C-alpha positions in Angstrom: 126.0 158.7 102.9 123.2 159.2 105.4 123.7 160.9 108.7 120.8 159.3 110.7 120.7 155.5 111.7 117.5 154.8 109.8 119.2 156.3 106.5 122.1 154.1 107.3 120.3 151.1 107.8 118.3 151.6 104.7 121.5 152.4 102.8 123.1 149.4 103.9 120.3 147.2 103.3 120.2 148.7 99.7 124.0 148.1 99.1 123.2 144.2 100.2 120.5 143.8 97.9 121.9 145.7 94.8 125.7 144.8 95.1 127.1 142.9 98.0 125.1 139.8 97.7 125.8 139.7 93.9 129.6 140.1 94.7 129.5 137.2 97.3 127.6 135.1 94.7 130.1 135.8 92.1 133.1 135.2 94.2 131.8 131.8 95.4 130.6 130.9 91.9 133.4 132.3 89.7 136.5 133.2 91.4 136.9 130.7 94.3 136.2 127.5 91.9 139.0 128.9 89.5 141.5 129.0 92.0 140.7 126.5 95.0 142.5 123.2 95.5 145.7 124.5 94.0 147.3 126.4 97.0 147.1 125.6 100.6 146.8 129.3 101.6 144.5 130.4 98.9 142.2 127.6 100.2 142.6 128.7 104.0 141.7 132.2 102.8 138.7 131.0 100.9 137.5 129.3 103.8 137.8 132.1 106.0 136.1 134.5 103.4 133.2 132.0 103.0 132.6 132.3 106.9 132.9 136.0 106.6 130.2 136.1 103.9 127.9 134.0 106.1 128.6 136.4 109.3 127.9 139.4 106.8 124.5 138.3 105.6 123.6 137.3 109.2 124.2 140.9 110.3 122.1 142.2 107.4 119.2 139.9 108.3 119.6 141.3 112.1 119.7 144.6 110.7 116.5 144.4 108.9 114.7 143.1 112.1 116.4 145.1 114.7 115.0 147.8 116.9 118.2 149.0 117.9 120.4 148.9 114.8 123.5 151.1 116.0 125.4 148.2 117.4 124.7 146.0 114.5 125.8 148.6 112.0 128.9 149.1 113.9 129.7 145.4 113.9 128.8 145.1 110.4 131.1 148.0 109.5 134.1 146.4 111.3 133.5 143.0 109.6 133.1 144.4 106.3 136.5 146.5 106.6 138.4 143.3 107.8 136.8 141.2 105.1 137.8 143.6 102.2 141.3 143.9 103.6 141.6 140.3 103.5 140.6 139.9 100.1 142.4 142.6 98.7 145.7 142.3 100.8 145.8 138.6 101.1 143.6 136.5 98.8 144.3 138.7 95.6 147.9 139.2 96.4 148.1 135.3 96.9 146.3 134.5 93.8 148.4 136.9 91.7 151.7 135.2 93.2 150.3 131.7 92.3 148.4 132.4 89.0 150.0 135.6 87.9 148.5 139.1 87.5 146.9 138.5 84.1 145.0 135.4 85.6 143.7 137.7 88.4 142.7 140.3 85.9 140.8 137.8 84.0 138.9 136.4 86.8 138.1 140.2 88.2 136.7 140.9 84.7 134.5 138.1 84.9 133.2 139.0 88.4 132.8 142.9 87.7 129.9 142.7 85.3 127.8 140.0 86.7 124.8 141.3 88.7 122.5 138.3 89.1 
């Protein structure tokens, strides 16, 4: 990982362009439609995660146009950390409870290889 701010900005933008935006798209187009409207808690988590997706994308756009990206990088790091925890510890656990581990694994397998 880069140590300087400019390197961190470029690394973050590249991670967005090469991976993260596709991850969000696949969640929104594959995972969420497969599990929504079947459990109230899952639906609440999906709503929260969709808002987080928008916040993260907004922060990336801010980062691309900022003269002072340090604070944006810190905010983005915090949002991403909370977002990942919510997905892993709450959403995926709840999907596994409601649908079973096999269904969760099946959905994750559909998402992982898709890149566009």
